[in-house]
LOGU-881083 format. One record per atom (N, C-alpha, C, O): residue in one letter; atom name; x, y, z. Coordinates in pm, 1 decimal, always signed. Example, Ala and Ser with C-alpha at 12.3 -4.5 7.8 and 13.67 -1.06 7.14 Angstrom:
BEGIN
 type atom     east    north       up
    a    N  +1319.0   -569.0   +780.0
    a   CA  +1230.0   -450.0   +780.0
    a    C  +1320.0   -330.0   +780.0
    a    O  +1423.6   -331.9   +846.5
    s    N  +1285.0   -225.0   +708.0
    s   CA  +1367.0   -106.0   +714.0
    s    C  +1290.0     +3.0   +787.0
    s    O  +1340.9   +113.8   +803.9
***
This chain:
BEGIN
 type atom     east    north       up
    p    N   -164.7  -1925.4   -146.7
    p   CA   -231.1  -1827.6    -59.5
    p    C   -134.8  -1718.0    -14.9
    p    O   -172.4  -1600.9     -8.5
    n    N    -13.4  -1754.7    +15.3
    n   CA    +84.6  -1655.3    +61.5
    n    C   +105.2  -1547.0    -43.8
    n    O   +110.3  -1428.2    -11.8
    m    N   +116.7  -1588.4   -167.5
    m   CA   +137.9  -1490.2   -274.6
    m    C    +22.0  -1390.2   -277.0
    m    O    +43.1  -1270.3   -295.5
    k    N    -99.0  -1439.8   -258.4
    k   CA   -216.2  -1350.9   -260.3
    k    C   -202.8  -1245.9   -150.4
    k    O   -223.5  -1127.0   -174.2
    i    N   -168.4  -1290.4    -31.2
    i   CA   -155.1  -1197.3    +82.0
    i    C    -44.4  -1096.3    +51.3
    i    O    -60.3   -976.5    +75.1
    q    N    +66.5  -1145.1     -1.2
    q   CA   +178.2  -1055.6    -32.1
    q    C   +132.2   -945.8   -127.3
    q    O   +164.4   -828.5   -108.4
    r    N    +58.0   -984.2   -227.8
    r   CA    +11.2   -885.0   -326.2
    r    C    -79.3   -782.7   -257.4
    r    O    -68.0   -662.8   -283.1
    q    N   -168.0   -829.0   -171.0
    q   CA   -257.1   -735.9    -99.5
    q    C   -174.8   -640.4    -14.8
    q    O   -202.5   -520.6    -10.4
    v    N    -74.6   -693.1    +51.6
    v   CA     +9.4   -608.4   +138.0
    v    C    +78.4   -501.9    +53.4
    v    O    +86.8   -385.7    +93.3
    e    N   +127.6   -541.9    -63.1
    e   CA   +194.4   -443.7   -150.6
    e    C    +95.9   -334.7   -192.7
    e    O   +129.0   -216.1   -191.2
    e    N    -24.5   -375.6   -230.0
    e   CA   -124.5   -275.7   -272.4
    e    C   -156.1   -180.0   -157.9
    e    O   -163.9    -58.7   -177.7
    i    N   -174.1   -235.3    -38.4
    i   CA   -208.7   -150.7    +77.6
    i    C    -93.8    -54.4   +106.9
    i    O   -117.0    +64.3   +129.4
    s    N    +28.6   -104.0   +106.7
    s   CA   +143.2    -16.8   +137.2
    s    C   +153.0    +93.5    +31.6
    s    O   +187.0   +207.5    +63.3
    q    N   +123.4    +59.4    -92.7
    q   CA   +127.8   +160.6   -198.8
    q    C    +23.1   +269.1   -171.7
    q    O    +51.3   +388.3   -183.4
    e    N    -97.6   +226.0   -135.3
    e   CA   -203.6   +324.2   -106.6
    e    C   -162.2   +412.8    +10.2
    e    O   -183.4   +534.0     +7.2
    m    N   -103.7   +353.1   +112.2
    m   CA    -60.9   +431.0   +229.0
    m    C    +44.6   +533.1   +188.0
    m    O    +42.8   +647.0   +234.6
    e    N   +136.1   +492.2   +101.2
    e   CA   +239.8   +585.8    +53.9
    e    C   +173.7   +705.1    -14.6
    e    O   +207.9   +820.1    +12.9
    e    N    +79.6   +677.2   -103.4
    e   CA    +11.6   +786.8   -174.7
    e    C    -61.5   +876.4    -75.0
    e    O    -60.5   +998.8    -88.2
    n    N   -124.2   +815.3    +23.7
    n   CA   -198.6   +893.8   +122.8
    n    C   -104.0   +985.4   +199.5
    n    O   -133.8  +1103.4   +218.3
    t    N     +8.4   +933.0   +243.5
    t   CA   +102.9  +1016.3   +319.2
    t    C   +154.6  +1128.3   +228.8
    t    O   +176.6  +1240.1   +275.3
    r    N   +173.5  +1099.5   +102.4
    r   CA   +220.8  +1201.2     +8.7
    r    C   +119.5  +1316.0     +4.1
    r    O   +156.9  +1433.2     +9.5
    v    N     -7.2  +1281.2     -5.6
    v   CA   -113.0  +1384.1    -12.5
    v    C   -114.8  +1463.4   +118.1
    v    O   -130.2  +1585.5   +116.1
    v    N    -99.5  +1396.0   +229.7
    v   CA   -103.6  +1464.3   +359.9
    v    C    +12.8  +1562.1   +370.4
    v    O     -3.2  +1672.5   +422.5
    i    N   +128.9  +1522.4   +321.4
    i   CA   +249.2  +1607.1   +333.6
    i    C   +231.5  +1734.5   +250.3
    i    O   +271.7  +1842.9   +292.5
    q    N   +171.4  +1720.8   +132.4
    q   CA   +161.2  +1837.8    +44.3
    q    C    +83.8  +1948.3   +109.9
    q    O    +65.2  +2054.4    +50.4
***
């Protein structure tokens, strides 16, 4: 179960990074 959560967290953080990138542009 922990691995599943970790993967979700990585995906969410990646999406947030992309979102901030778009906001900065």
